[in-house]
C-alpha positions as CSV (number, residue, x, y, z in Angstrom):
1,X,-40.7,10.5,13.1
2,X,-42.3,13.9,13.7
3,X,-43.5,13.9,17.4
4,X,-47.3,14.7,17.9
5,X,-48.2,18.0,19.7
6,X,-50.9,17.2,22.6
7,X,-53.5,19.2,23.2
8,X,-55.4,19.3,26.2
9,X,-59.1,19.2,25.9
10,X,-61.0,22.4,26.8
11,X,-62.6,22.4,30.4
12,X,-66.0,22.7,30.7
13,X,-67.9,25.4,32.1
14,X,-68.1,25.1,36.0
15,X,-71.7,26.6,36.6
16,X,-74.0,28.4,34.2
17,X,-74.0,31.7,36.7
18,X,-70.5,32.0,35.9
19,X,-69.9,35.4,34.7
20,X,-69.5,35.6,30.5
21,X,-66.0,37.5,31.0
22,X,-64.9,34.8,33.7
23,X,-65.9,31.9,30.7
24,X,-64.1,33.9,28.3
25,X,-60.7,33.8,30.4
26,X,-61.1,30.1,31.1
27,X,-61.5,29.3,27.6
28,X,-58.3,31.2,26.4
29,X,-56.4,29.7,29.1
30,X,-57.5,26.2,28.0
31,X,-56.6,26.9,24.8
32,X,-53.0,28.2,25.3
33,X,-52.5,24.9,27.5
34,X,-50.8,23.1,24.8
35,X,-47.7,20.5,26.1
36,X,-44.1,21.4,25.0
37,X,-42.9,19.1,22.3
38,X,-41.0,16.4,23.6
39,X,-36.8,16.1,22.9
40,X,-36.1,13.8,19.9
41,X,-34.6,10.6,21.6
42,X,-32.6,10.0,18.4
43,X,-28.9,8.0,19.3
44,X,-26.1,10.0,20.2
45,X,-23.0,9.7,17.7
46,X,-19.9,8.1,19.4
47,X,-17.1,9.9,19.6
48,X,-14.1,10.0,16.8
49,X,-10.8,9.4,18.4
50,X,-8.6,12.0,18.1
51,X,-5.1,11.5,16.5
52,X,-3.6,11.8,20.2
53,X,-5.7,9.1,21.3
54,X,-5.1,6.8,18.3
55,X,-1.2,7.3,19.0
56,X,-1.5,6.2,22.4
57,X,-3.0,2.9,21.1
58,X,-0.2,2.3,18.4
59,X,2.2,-0.3,19.5
60,X,5.9,-0.2,18.0
61,X,7.9,-3.3,16.3
62,X,11.6,-3.3,15.6
63,X,12.6,-5.5,12.5
64,X,14.5,-8.2,13.7
65,X,17.0,-8.4,10.9
66,X,18.6,-11.9,11.9
67,X,14.8,-13.4,11.8
68,X,14.0,-11.9,8.7
69,X,14.5,-12.7,5.0
70,X,13.9,-10.6,1.7
71,X,14.5,-12.4,-1.4
72,X,14.8,-10.8,-5.0
73,X,14.4,-14.1,-7.5
74,X,15.9,-13.2,-11.0
75,X,15.4,-15.1,-13.9
76,X,17.3,-15.5,-17.2
77,X,15.7,-15.0,-20.5
78,X,16.5,-14.8,-24.2
79,X,17.0,-17.4,-27.0
80,X,19.8,-19.0,-25.1
81,X,18.3,-18.7,-21.6
82,X,19.3,-22.1,-20.8
83,X,23.2,-21.4,-20.9
84,X,22.6,-18.7,-18.2
85,X,21.4,-19.0,-14.3
86,X,18.3,-17.9,-12.5
87,X,19.8,-16.3,-9.2
88,X,18.6,-15.7,-5.5
89,X,19.6,-12.5,-4.0
90,X,19.1,-12.0,-0.4
91,X,19.2,-8.8,1.5
92,X,21.0,-8.8,4.8
93,X,21.1,-6.4,7.6
94,X,17.5,-5.1,7.2
95,X,16.3,-2.3,9.1
96,X,12.9,-0.7,9.9
97,X,10.0,-0.7,12.0
98,X,5.9,-1.8,12.2
99,X,3.8,0.7,13.7
100,X,0.5,-1.2,14.8
101,X,-2.4,0.6,15.4
102,X,-5.9,-0.4,17.2
103,X,-7.1,1.6,13.9
104,X,-5.6,-0.8,11.7
105,X,-5.9,2.0,8.9
106,X,-3.5,4.2,10.9
107,X,-0.9,1.4,10.9
108,X,2.5,1.7,9.1
109,X,5.5,-0.3,7.9
110,X,9.1,0.9,7.1
111,X,12.0,-1.1,5.5
112,X,15.3,0.3,4.6
113,X,17.5,-2.7,3.0
114,X,21.4,-1.8,2.2
115,X,22.3,-2.7,-1.2
116,X,25.7,-3.4,-0.6
117,X,24.7,-6.2,1.7
118,X,22.7,-8.5,-1.1
119,X,23.9,-11.8,-1.1
120,X,24.1,-13.5,-4.0
121,X,23.4,-17.4,-4.7
122,X,23.4,-18.7,-1.6
123,X,23.4,-22.4,-1.8
124,X,20.7,-23.0,0.9
125,X,18.6,-20.3,-0.8
126,X,19.0,-21.8,-3.9
127,X,18.0,-25.1,-2.4
128,X,14.9,-23.5,-0.9
129,X,13.6,-21.9,-4.3
130,X,13.5,-25.3,-5.9
131,X,14.3,-26.5,-9.5
132,X,14.5,-23.2,-11.2
133,X,18.0,-22.9,-9.6
134,X,19.5,-26.0,-10.3
135,X,22.3,-26.0,-10.5
136,X,24.3,-24.2,-8.2
137,X,26.8,-21.7,-10.0
138,X,30.4,-21.8,-9.1
139,X,32.3,-19.2,-7.0
140,X,33.7,-17.6,-10.4
141,X,30.3,-17.3,-11.5
142,X,28.9,-16.1,-8.4
143,X,31.5,-13.2,-8.1
144,X,31.2,-12.2,-11.8
145,X,27.5,-11.8,-11.3
146,X,27.9,-9.8,-8.1
147,X,30.7,-7.4,-9.9
148,X,27.9,-6.7,-13.0
149,X,25.1,-6.6,-10.3
150,X,26.5,-3.8,-7.9
151,X,28.2,-2.2,-10.8
152,X,27.3,1.4,-12.6
153,X,25.4,-1.0,-15.4
154,X,23.0,-2.4,-13.1
155,X,22.1,-1.2,-9.5
156,X,25.2,1.1,-9.0
157,X,25.5,0.4,-5.2
158,X,28.1,3.4,-4.8
159,X,25.3,5.9,-5.9
160,X,22.5,4.5,-4.8
161,X,23.2,2.4,-1.2
162,X,19.6,2.0,-0.1
163,X,16.4,0.5,-1.2
164,X,13.4,2.0,0.9
165,X,9.8,0.2,1.0
166,X,7.3,2.3,3.1
167,X,3.6,1.9,3.4
168,X,1.2,4.9,1.9
169,X,-2.1,2.9,2.7
170,X,-3.5,0.0,4.3
171,X,-7.0,-1.7,3.7
172,X,-8.5,-5.0,4.5
173,X,-8.3,-7.2,7.7
174,X,-5.6,-7.1,10.0
175,X,-4.6,-10.5,9.1
176,X,-4.7,-10.0,5.5
177,X,-4.0,-6.4,4.3
178,X,-3.4,-5.1,0.6
179,X,-0.5,-2.4,1.3
180,X,0.2,0.5,-1.1
181,X,3.7,0.6,-0.5
182,X,6.3,3.3,-2.1
183,X,9.5,1.8,-3.1
184,X,12.4,3.8,-3.5
185,X,15.4,2.3,-5.2
186,X,18.2,3.3,-7.7
187,X,16.8,7.0,-7.6
188,X,13.2,6.2,-8.3
189,X,10.3,5.7,-6.4
190,X,6.9,3.8,-7.4
191,X,3.8,2.7,-5.8
192,X,2.6,-0.4,-5.5
193,X,-0.2,-2.7,-4.1
194,X,1.4,-5.7,-2.2
195,X,-0.9,-8.5,-0.5
196,X,0.1,-9.4,2.7
197,X,-0.4,-11.8,5.5
198,X,0.1,-10.9,9.4
199,X,0.6,-13.1,12.0
200,X,0.8,-11.7,15.8
201,X,2.4,-14.6,17.9
202,X,2.8,-13.3,21.5
203,X,5.3,-10.3,21.4
204,X,6.3,-10.8,17.5
205,X,4.7,-10.0,14.4
206,X,5.1,-11.9,10.7
207,X,4.5,-10.3,7.9
208,X,4.8,-12.3,4.4
209,X,4.4,-11.0,1.0
210,X,4.9,-12.1,-2.5
211,X,5.1,-9.4,-5.2
212,X,7.0,-8.7,-8.5
213,X,8.9,-5.6,-9.8
214,X,10.1,-4.4,-13.1
215,X,13.6,-3.3,-12.9
216,X,12.7,-0.7,-16.0
217,X,10.3,0.8,-13.5
218,X,13.3,2.0,-11.6
219,X,15.5,3.1,-14.6
220,X,17.5,-0.3,-14.5
221,X,18.2,-1.6,-17.5
222,X,18.6,-5.4,-17.2
223,X,21.7,-7.2,-18.3
224,X,22.3,-8.9,-21.8
225,X,25.0,-10.7,-23.7
226,X,25.9,-11.8,-27.1
227,X,23.4,-9.1,-28.7
228,X,20.5,-10.2,-26.4
229,X,20.7,-14.0,-27.0
230,X,21.2,-14.2,-22.9
231,X,19.1,-11.8,-20.8
232,X,18.3,-11.0,-17.4
233,X,14.3,-10.9,-17.3
234,X,13.0,-7.5,-16.7
235,X,10.4,-9.0,-13.8
236,X,11.8,-9.7,-10.6
237,X,9.9,-11.5,-7.7
238,X,10.0,-10.8,-4.4
239,X,9.7,-12.7,-1.5
240,X,9.2,-11.1,2.0
241,X,9.3,-12.5,5.4
242,X,9.6,-9.7,8.0
243,X,9.9,-10.6,11.7
244,X,9.3,-7.6,14.2
245,X,9.3,-7.6,18.0
246,X,7.6,-5.4,20.2
247,X,9.8,-2.5,21.3
248,X,8.8,-2.6,24.9
249,X,9.6,-6.1,24.8
250,X,13.1,-6.4,23.4
251,X,15.7,-6.9,25.7
252,X,17.8,-3.7,26.5
């Protein structure tokens, strides 16, 4: 709203005998007595925190490998799919960190998974995943799956020893963020949006997520035998449970 200029009223002439020149001077003086415009009382904008201030409010959490669990659920396909098995592939020796900022959009996640440490078809893990993963394959079948998976035709673990997952952008509330992640796997990088649930419990963070990736997006040709009668499905379901401990609270 515009301020209104207030003008003082013209003073009266004190006496009829005042000279014309004095009266004229008084009139001129009165006309110049305009009260100054008052400064606007608009609210001041809150200062924007600097990058340095945000950095000081960021807390580092280190991924605790022995408490974390990343699983790749691989499914059979093809006309004779029932002759094959679904597989649970577990990541082991997971490394990385989470940086949690007071401005949640400035937070970040980085996970590194050694491909050679993938563990295939542990009985307990298959039981966890339910009826789709019954019955348990025998040791010979598991060993054959491992040879095929780590070999040049599939993961080529010798040439591509790690899988990396790094956050690019975070949106939504702190307890349930949609995290855009860049996955680097088998020499290829892809970005996807992963819905997450975040639980802060004392000095620990728990991040859980369930999402899918396509092997072909990373230059991997799914295995098939008997002319495609038994295949490995292109889509792999990823179940992630990451536990991280606050760095300044971890035992030294």
